[in-house]
Every structure is written in C-alpha cells, then in structure tokens.
C-alpha positions as a Markdown table, in Angstrom:
| # | Residue | x | y | z |
|---|---|---|---|---|
| 1 | Met | 0.0 | 0.0 | 0.0 |
| 2 | Ala | 1.4 | 3.4 | -1.0 |
| 3 | Thr | 1.4 | 6.3 | 1.4 |
| 4 | Tyr | 1.2 | 9.8 | 0.1 |
| 5 | Arg | 2.1 | 12.9 | 2.0 |
| 6 | Arg | -0.2 | 15.8 | 1.6 |
| 7 | His | 1.6 | 19.1 | 1.0 |
| 8 | Glu | -0.2 | 22.3 | 1.4 |
| 9 | Val | 0.2 | 24.3 | -1.7 |
| 10 | Lys | -0.5 | 28.0 | -1.6 |
| 11 | Ala | -0.9 | 29.6 | -4.9 |
| 12 | Thr | -0.8 | 33.4 | -4.9 |
| 13 | Phe | -1.4 | 35.8 | -7.7 |
| 14 | Asp | -2.4 | 39.4 | -7.9 |
| 15 | Asp | -5.7 | 40.8 | -9.3 |
| 16 | Glu | -4.0 | 41.7 | -12.6 |
| 17 | Gln | -2.4 | 38.3 | -13.4 |
| 18 | Gly | -4.1 | 36.4 | -16.1 |
| 19 | Val | -5.0 | 33.0 | -14.7 |
| 20 | Phe | -8.5 | 32.0 | -16.1 |
| 21 | Met | -9.0 | 30.6 | -19.5 |
| 22 | Ile | -12.0 | 31.9 | -21.4 |
| 23 | Ser | -14.3 | 29.1 | -20.5 |
| 24 | Val | -13.7 | 29.7 | -16.7 |
| 25 | Ala | -13.8 | 33.5 | -17.0 |
| 26 | Ala | -17.1 | 33.2 | -18.9 |
| 27 | Glu | -18.6 | 30.9 | -16.2 |
| 28 | Leu | -17.4 | 33.2 | -13.4 |
| 29 | Ala | -18.9 | 36.2 | -15.2 |
| 30 | Glu | -22.1 | 34.3 | -16.1 |
| 31 | Met | -21.6 | 35.0 | -19.8 |
| 32 | His | -21.1 | 33.0 | -23.0 |
| 33 | Pro | -17.4 | 32.8 | -24.1 |
| 34 | Gln | -18.4 | 34.4 | -27.5 |
| 35 | Thr | -19.6 | 37.5 | -25.5 |
| 36 | Leu | -16.1 | 37.8 | -24.0 |
| 37 | Arg | -14.6 | 37.6 | -27.5 |
| 38 | Met | -16.9 | 40.3 | -28.7 |
| 39 | Tyr | -16.1 | 42.6 | -25.7 |
| 40 | Glu | -12.4 | 42.1 | -26.5 |
| 41 | Thr | -12.9 | 43.1 | -30.1 |
| 42 | Arg | -14.7 | 46.2 | -28.9 |
| 43 | Gly | -11.9 | 47.1 | -26.6 |
| 44 | Leu | -13.9 | 46.7 | -23.4 |
| 45 | Ile | -11.6 | 44.0 | -22.0 |
| 46 | Ala | -8.0 | 43.1 | -22.8 |
| 47 | Pro | -7.0 | 39.7 | -21.4 |
| 48 | Ala | -3.4 | 38.7 | -21.2 |
| 49 | Arg | -2.1 | 36.0 | -23.6 |
| 50 | Ser | -0.2 | 32.9 | -22.9 |
| 51 | Pro | 2.9 | 32.0 | -25.0 |
| 52 | Lys | 0.5 | 29.9 | -27.1 |
| 53 | Asn | -1.8 | 32.9 | -27.6 |
| 54 | Thr | -4.6 | 31.6 | -25.3 |
| 55 | Arg | -6.6 | 34.3 | -23.6 |
| 56 | Leu | -5.9 | 34.5 | -19.8 |
| 57 | Tyr | -8.3 | 36.6 | -17.7 |
| 58 | Ser | -7.5 | 38.1 | -14.4 |
| 59 | Arg | -9.7 | 38.6 | -11.4 |
| 60 | Arg | -9.9 | 42.3 | -12.4 |
| 61 | Asp | -11.0 | 41.3 | -15.9 |
| 62 | Val | -13.8 | 39.1 | -14.4 |
| 63 | Glu | -14.9 | 42.0 | -12.1 |
| 64 | Arg | -14.9 | 44.3 | -15.2 |
| 65 | Leu | -17.1 | 41.7 | -17.1 |
| 66 | Arg | -19.5 | 41.6 | -14.2 |
| 67 | Arg | -19.6 | 45.4 | -14.2 |
| 68 | Ile | -20.4 | 45.5 | -17.9 |
| 69 | Gln | -23.1 | 42.9 | -17.3 |
| 70 | Glu | -24.6 | 45.1 | -14.6 |
| 71 | Met | -24.7 | 48.1 | -16.8 |
| 72 | Thr | -26.2 | 46.3 | -19.8 |
| 73 | Ala | -28.8 | 44.8 | -17.5 |
| 74 | Gln | -29.8 | 48.3 | -16.4 |
| 75 | Gly | -30.4 | 49.2 | -20.0 |
| 76 | Leu | -27.1 | 50.7 | -21.2 |
| 77 | Asn | -26.0 | 49.7 | -24.7 |
| 78 | Leu | -22.4 | 48.9 | -25.4 |
| 79 | Val | -21.6 | 52.5 | -26.5 |
| 80 | Gly | -22.9 | 53.7 | -23.2 |
| 81 | Val | -20.9 | 51.1 | -21.3 |
| 82 | Glu | -17.7 | 52.2 | -23.2 |
| 83 | Thr | -18.4 | 55.8 | -22.3 |
| 84 | Val | -19.0 | 55.0 | -18.6 |
| 85 | Leu | -15.9 | 52.9 | -18.4 |
| 86 | Ala | -13.7 | 55.5 | -20.1 |
| 87 | Leu | -15.1 | 58.2 | -17.7 |
| 88 | Glu | -14.4 | 56.0 | -14.7 |
| 89 | Glu | -10.8 | 55.5 | -15.9 |
| 90 | Gln | -10.4 | 59.2 | -16.4 |
| 91 | Val | -11.7 | 59.9 | -12.9 |
| 92 | Glu | -9.2 | 57.4 | -11.4 |
| 93 | Lys | -6.3 | 59.0 | -13.2 |
| 94 | Leu | -7.4 | 62.4 | -12.0 |
| 95 | Lys | -7.7 | 61.2 | -8.4 |
| 96 | Glu | -4.1 | 59.8 | -8.6 |
| 97 | Arg | -2.9 | 63.1 | -10.0 |
| 98 | Val | -4.6 | 65.0 | -7.1 |
| 99 | Arg | -2.9 | 62.6 | -4.6 |
| 100 | Glu | 0.4 | 63.2 | -6.3 |
| 101 | Leu | 0.0 | 66.9 | -6.1 |
| 102 | Glu | -1.0 | 66.8 | -2.5 |
| 103 | Arg | 2.1 | 64.7 | -1.6 |
| 104 | Arg | 4.3 | 67.3 | -3.4 |
| 105 | Gly | 2.5 | 70.1 | -1.5 |
| 106 | Glu | 3.2 | 68.4 | 1.8 |
| 107 | Glu | 6.8 | 67.9 | 1.0 |
| 108 | Ser | 7.3 | 71.6 | 0.3 |
C-alpha cells in the first residue's frame, strides 16, 4: 500500500495576473465565451495572452465583465458602457494626480 504525503500548496497571484481561460472566465462572469470575445474586439476587455496565444483573464477582468453585465442589465447599450468605463478610468487618473500633487505640497 502506497502512502502519500499531503503538502499544502498555496498559490498566490495578484488581481492583474491572467489565470483564467476563457471558459472559466465566462462561467465566473455568467456569460457566453463568445460575448467575451466580442467585448475584447470592442476594446472593453484586454485579457493577457499565454505564450501559445490563449486568452488569460485576471480577477480584475472578471470583475470588469460583471460590471459590464450590470450596466447592460440596467439598460445601457455597449456604446454607453464604453463611455462610462472611459469616464471611470479618467476619474481614477485624476484622483491619482490629485494625490500626487497633495504629496508634493506636503513635501514643500
């Protein structure tokens, strides 16, 4: 009889690291894989690629897919979704710039 030792393996990855193949990401986001491909074509999502060119979605990508799904469920079309996401990104950049300027002001 063979005995096997169980080793605890802890896998860690950050929110930006592509780890989910399209089928898993689609299931997590409750979407069809073809929808993810369409969103990529439109520029709404940009998954990483493996050396063999397989799409690899991160946790952040899945969260973004869920956010897109929320907005479309509320009646926004994809052009509206694109606009909202672009504005949200712009707001985040502006917030970072304000924080940077505040740090500089405190250093003076």
